[in-house]
C-alpha positions in Angstrom: -1.2 19.0 14.2 0.8 20.5 17.0 2.3 23.9 16.1 5.0 23.5 18.7 6.1 20.1 17.6 8.9 19.5 15.1 7.7 16.6 13.0 10.2 14.0 11.8 9.6 11.7 8.8 8.7 8.9 11.1 6.0 11.0 12.8 4.5 11.9 9.4 4.5 8.3 8.2 2.7 7.1 11.4 0.1 9.8 11.0 -0.6 8.9 7.4 -0.7 5.2 8.0 -3.2 5.7 10.9 -5.6 8.0 8.9 -5.2 7.1 5.3 -8.5 5.4 4.0 -6.5 3.2 1.6 -4.9 1.3 4.6 -8.3 0.8 6.1 -9.7 -0.6 2.9 -6.8 -3.0 2.5 -7.1 -4.1 6.1 -10.8 -4.9 5.7 -10.0 -6.8 2.5 -7.5 -8.9 4.4 -10.1 -9.6 7.1 -12.6 -10.7 4.4 -10.1 -13.2 3.1 -9.5 -14.5 6.6 -13.2 -15.1 6.9 -13.2 -16.9 3.6 -10.6 -19.2 4.8 -12.7 -20.0 7.9 -15.7 -20.7 5.6 -13.6 -23.1 3.5 -12.3 -25.0 6.6 -15.8 -25.4 8.0 -16.5 -27.8 5.1 -14.3 -30.4 6.9 -16.8 -30.7 9.8 -20.3 -32.2 9.9 -23.4 -30.0 10.0 -25.9 -30.6 12.7 -29.3 -29.0 12.4 -32.1 -28.9 14.9 -35.5 -29.2 13.2 -39.0 -29.0 14.7 -41.6 -30.2 12.3 -45.3 -29.6 13.0 -47.9 -30.6 10.4 -51.6 -31.6 10.0 -53.3 -33.3 7.1 -56.9 -34.2 6.3 -57.7 -36.8 3.7 -60.5 -39.2 2.7 -59.7 -42.8 3.3 -61.5 -45.4 1.2 -63.1 -48.1 3.4 -65.4 -50.4 1.6 -67.6 -48.5 -0.7 -67.3 -45.1 1.0 -64.6 -42.5 1.8 -64.1 -41.7 5.5 -62.5 -38.4 6.5 -59.2 -38.8 8.4 -57.3 -36.1 10.2 -53.6 -36.6 11.3 -51.5 -34.1 13.3 -47.8 -34.6 13.7 -45.1 -32.9 15.9 -41.6 -34.2 15.3 -38.4 -32.6 16.9 -35.2 -34.1 15.4 -31.5 -33.5 15.0 -30.3 -33.8 11.4 -26.6 -34.6 10.7 -24.9 -34.4 7.3 -21.2 -35.0 6.7 -19.2 -35.2 3.5 -16.9 -38.1 4.2 -14.7 -38.1 1.1 -14.5 -35.9 -2.0 -11.1 -36.6 -3.6 -9.5 -33.2 -2.7 -12.3 -30.8 -3.4 -12.5 -29.3 0.1 -8.7 -29.3 0.5 -8.4 -27.5 -2.8 -10.9 -24.8 -1.6 -8.9 -24.4 1.7 -5.6 -24.1 -0.2 -7.1 -21.5 -2.5 -8.6 -19.5 0.4 -5.3 -19.6 2.2 -3.4 -18.4 -0.8 -5.9 -15.6 -1.3 -5.5 -14.6 2.3 -1.7 -14.4 1.8 -2.3 -12.3 -1.3 -4.5 -9.9 0.7 -1.9 -9.7 3.4 0.8 -8.8 0.9 -1.5 -6.3 -0.8 -2.0 -4.7 2.6 1.8 -4.5 3.1 2.1 -3.0 -0.4 -0.3 -0.3 0.4 1.8 0.6 3.4 4.9 0.6 1.1 3.3 3.0 -1.3 2.1 5.4 1.4 5.5 5.4 3.1 7.1 6.3 -0.2 4.5 9.0 -1.0 5.1 10.7 2.4 8.8 10.3 2.0 8.9 11.9 -1.4 6.7 14.8 -0.6 8.6 15.3 2.7 11.9 15.6 0.9 10.3 18.0 -1.7 9.3 20.2 1.2 12.8 20.0 2.7 14.3 21.0 -0.7 11.9 24.0 -1.0 12.8 25.1 2.6 16.5 24.7 1.8 16.1 26.7 -1.4 14.3 29.4 0.6 17.1 29.6 3.1 19.7 29.8 0.2 17.7 32.6 -1.4 17.6 34.5 1.8 21.4 34.2 2.1 21.8 35.4 -1.5 19.5 38.4 -0.8 21.5 39.2 2.3 24.8 39.2 0.2 23.2 41.3 -2.5 22.0 43.9 0.0 25.4 44.0 1.5 27.0 44.6 -1.9 24.4 47.2 -2.7 25.1 49.1 0.6 28.8 49.0 -0.1 28.3 50.3 -3.6 26.1 53.1 -2.4 28.6 54.0 0.3 31.4 54.2 -2.3 29.2 56.3 -4.5 28.8 58.8 -1.7 32.5 58.8 -1.2 33.2 59.2 -4.9 34.8 55.8 -5.2 32.1 54.2 -7.3 30.0 55.1 -10.3 26.2 55.2 -10.7 26.2 52.2 -13.1 27.9 50.2 -10.3 25.1 51.1 -7.9 22.4 50.4 -10.4 24.0 47.0 -11.1 24.0 46.2 -7.4 20.4 47.3 -7.0 19.4 45.1 -9.9 21.2 42.2 -8.3 19.3 42.8 -5.1 16.0 43.0 -6.9 16.7 39.8 -8.7 17.6 38.1 -5.4 14.4 39.3 -3.8 12.4 38.0 -6.8 14.0 34.6 -6.5 13.3 34.6 -2.8 9.6 35.2 -3.4 9.4 32.4 -5.9 11.0 30.0 -3.3 8.5 31.2 -0.6 5.7 30.2 -3.0 7.4 26.9 -3.7 7.5 26.2 0.1 3.7 26.9 0.4 2.9 24.5 -2.5 5.2 21.8 -1.2 3.7 22.0 2.3 0.2 21.9 0.8 1.2 18.7 -1.2 2.5 17.1 2.0 -0.6 18.0 3.9 -2.8 16.5 1.2 -0.8 13.3 1.2 -1.3 13.2 5.0 -5.0 13.6 4.6 -5.0 17.1 6.1 -6.3 20.4 4.7 -3.7 22.1 2.4 -3.5 25.1 4.6 -2.5 23.1 7.7 0.4 24.7 9.6 3.2 22.6 11.2 6.9 22.4 11.3 9.2 19.7 10.0 12.9 18.9 10.6 15.5 21.0 8.8 17.5 19.3 6.1 20.7 20.1 8.0 19.4 17.9 10.9 19.3 14.8 8.6 22.2 12.4 7.9 23.0 12.4 4.3 24.3 9.0 3.0 27.8 9.0 1.6 27.8 5.9 -0.5 25.9 2.8 -1.5 26.8 -0.3 0.6 25.8 -3.0 -1.8 25.9 -3.9 -5.5 23.0 -3.6 -7.8 22.7 -7.4 -8.1 22.3 -7.6 -4.4 19.6 -5.0 -4.4 17.7 -6.8 -7.2 17.9 -10.1 -5.4 16.6 -8.6 -2.2 13.7 -7.0 -4.1 12.8 -10.4 -5.5 12.8 -11.8 -1.9 10.7 -9.1 -0.2 8.7 -7.0 -2.6 5.1 -7.5 -1.4 3.5 -7.0 -4.8 5.7 -9.8 -6.2 4.8 -12.1 -3.3 1.2 -11.2 -3.9 1.5 -12.5 -7.4 3.1 -15.7 -6.1 0.2 -16.2 -3.7 -2.2 -15.7 -6.6 -0.4 -18.4 -8.5 -0.8 -20.8 -5.6 -4.5 -19.9 -5.5 -4.8 -20.7 -9.2 -3.1 -24.1 -8.6 -5.5 -24.9 -5.8 -8.5 -23.8 -8.0 -7.3 -26.3 -10.7 -7.1 -29.1 -8.1 -10.7 -28.3 -7.0 -11.9 -28.3 -10.6 -10.4 -31.7 -11.3 -11.9 -33.2 -8.2 -15.4 -32.8 -9.7 -14.7 -35.7 -12.1 -14.6 -38.1 -9.1 -17.4 -39.3 -6.8 -18.2 -38.0 -3.3 -19.3 -40.0 -0.3 -21.6 -38.4 2.2 -23.3 -39.5 5.4 -26.6 -38.2 6.7 -28.9 -39.1 9.4 -31.8 -37.9 11.5 -33.0 -38.8 15.0 -35.6 -37.6 17.3 -39.0 -38.0 18.8 -42.5 -38.1 17.2 -45.9 -37.4 18.7 -48.9 -37.9 16.5 -52.7 -37.3 16.7 -55.3 -39.0 14.6 -59.1 -38.8 14.1 -61.3 -40.8 11.7 -65.0 -40.8 11.2 -67.0 -43.2 13.5 -63.7 -44.0 15.4 -62.4 -42.5 18.6 -59.4 -40.0 18.6 -56.0 -41.5 19.2 -52.6 -40.2 20.3 -49.2 -41.9 19.7 -45.5 -41.1 20.5 -42.2 -42.8 19.7 -38.8 -42.4 18.2 -37.9 -41.7 14.6 -34.5 -42.0 12.9 -33.0 -42.5 9.5 -29.3 -43.2 8.5 -27.9 -43.3 5.0 -24.7 -43.2 3.0 -24.8 -41.6 -0.4 -22.3 -42.1 -3.1 -22.7 -39.5 -5.8 -21.0 -39.4 -9.1 -21.8 -36.9 -11.8 -21.5 -38.6 -15.1 -22.6 -35.8 -17.4 -23.1 -32.0 -16.8 -23.0 -30.5 -20.3 -19.2 -30.1 -20.3 -19.4 -27.7 -17.4 -16.4 -29.4 -15.6 -14.3 -29.2 -18.8 -14.9 -25.5 -19.0 -14.1 -25.0 -15.4 -10.8 -26.8 -15.8 -10.0 -24.8 -18.9 -10.7 -21.6 -16.9 -8.5 -22.7 -14.0 -5.6 -23.6 -16.4 -5.9 -20.2 -18.1 -5.9 -18.5 -14.7 -2.8 -20.5 -13.7 -1.0 -19.5 -16.9 -1.9 -15.9 -16.5 -0.6 -15.9 -12.9 2.7 -17.3 -14.1 2.9 -14.7 -16.9 2.1 -11.9 -14.4 5.0 -13.1 -12.2 7.5 -13.1 -15.1 6.3 -9.7 -16.2 6.5 -8.3 -12.6 10.0 -9.8 -12.1 11.2 -8.0 -15.2 9.6 -4.8 -14.1 11.1 -5.0 -10.5 14.5 -5.7 -11.9 14.3 -2.7 -14.2 12.9 -0.5 -11.4 15.7 -1.4 -9.0 18.4 -0.9 -11.7 17.1 2.6 -12.5 16.7 3.5 -8.8 20.2 2.2 -8.1 21.7 4.2 -11.0 19.8 7.4 -9.9 21.0 7.0 -6.3 24.6 6.5 -7.5 24.3 9.6 -9.7 22.8 11.6 -6.9 25.7 10.7 -4.6 28.2 11.8 -7.2 26.3 15.1 -7.8 26.3 15.6 -4.0 30.1 15.5 -4.0 30.4 17.8 -7.0 27.8 20.3 -5.5 29.7 20.4 -2.2 33.0 21.1 -4.0 31.2 23.7 -6.2 29.8 25.5 -3.1 33.1 25.6 -1.4 34.8 27.0 -4.6 32.0 29.5 -5.2 32.1 30.7 -1.6 35.9 31.3 -1.7 35.5 33.0 -5.1 32.9 35.3 -3.8 34.9 36.1 -0.7 38.0 36.8 -2.8 36.0 39.0 -5.2 34.5 41.1 -2.3 38.0 41.5 -0.8 39.5 42.5 -4.1 36.7 44.9 -4.7 37.4 46.5 -1.3 41.0 46.9 -2.3 40.1 48.4 -5.6 41.5 45.5 -7.6 38.1 44.2 -9.0 35.0 46.0 -10.2 31.5 45.6 -9.0 30.6 43.4 -12.1 33.1 40.8 -10.9 31.5 40.8 -7.4 27.9 40.5 -8.9 29.1 37.7 -11.1 30.7 35.8 -8.2 27.5 36.5 -6.1 25.4 34.8 -8.8 27.7 31.9 -9.0 27.5 31.5 -5.2 23.7 31.6 -5.4 23.6 28.9 -8.0 26.1 26.8 -6.0 23.9 27.1 -2.9 20.8 26.0 -4.9 22.7 23.1 -6.4 24.0 22.0 -2.9 20.5 22.0 -1.4 19.1 20.2 -4.4 21.9 17.6 -4.4 21.4 16.9 -0.6 17.7 16.4 -0.9 18.1 14.5 -4.2 20.4 12.0 -2.4 17.7 11.4 0.3 15.0 11.2 -2.4 16.8 8.7 -4.5 17.9 6.6 -1.6 14.3 6.4 -0.4 13.3 5.5 -4.0 15.8 2.7 -4.0 14.4 1.5 -0.6 10.9 1.7 -2.1 11.8 -0.4 -5.2 13.6 -3.1 -3.1 10.9 -3.2 -0.4 13.3 -2.0 2.3 10.8 0.7 3.4 8.8 -2.0 5.1 11.8 -3.5 7.0 12.1 -0.6 9.4 8.4 -0.6 10.3 6.9 -2.3 13.3 4.2 -4.7 12.4 0.7 -3.7 13.5 -2.5 -5.5 14.0 -4.5 -3.1 11.8 -4.4 0.2 10.0 
């Protein structure tokens, strides 16, 4: 990490996606499924094998009333070709299943990226909230110290009482206590973000300030539109759809085993032989050798294995359909809750902004009235506490809007729309 660089959310997401081991595992799984598809497609082509056969045999040949020893040596280089001509959809079913599983692996890879992006986004906004709370606590401490100095000055001039000074000092101590708590919260939040990035918790780096970010003002779509879009682009839902297609293809493959297969095979090559027999001279011979055949195979009985495979494929298909229905309900509920939380955060943001303005004017008026002798120090301390609470609420409301909007984008799958596709993790 560069200590001089100010890291944006996009910088942190790119860093996490490049180094997170979960993305590498998902990418390798997708590559495995791609290789499986290549294996399934290879069944459409013939297999050609080069074979070199060398053998020697020695036997006793019965001639007349005696056995005569005979030795035969054979060297035969050939090319063997086998080709499945027709199988009533077995190979096409395997290819369709492998293709669907490849799509499922791709969607799983995308879903890993979606989760990582959201994890980084959520921890990033938690850090921004902690940093904002720290700045608010520093401002509150500065106000408390200013009030304490004013009270001590008035005490020296005989215009204030000792309880007023003690009250101001207590307010300063409380503000300093709150600041130390916020400093600790920043350290914890930065450690959480570092861990999510795959870095040591004590890594030091700087991130953008919350004041540099654009806070959304309103939702631009209805909840029904958000749910429909989630159905269209959520990678985990599309992964389940691909799994259903794989189950359909598996059922097609299982049913094809009830039908016959037609295969072609043939060998062709050269043959060189050597022979020796007792009382006869040695002999050598050479020539061609070939064999061609068509084989029609039909399994008539296999102990109900095919029936059980079809039952298994049907159960797998039914389970995939049920998983899709369950996930659609879950996605709908997640988007509804995220949309409601985002809408609530936007309203709280407006209320917090109004509260901060009101508390700031109230504190300013209380200090001015105190200077004029119209208000006592307790009124100033009370206004100061209200201003501190308003500052905290304002920071929380701003970061909460960002957090809930990113949560809505996570639930609808929008987090992936802004990412540039890559060839690997």
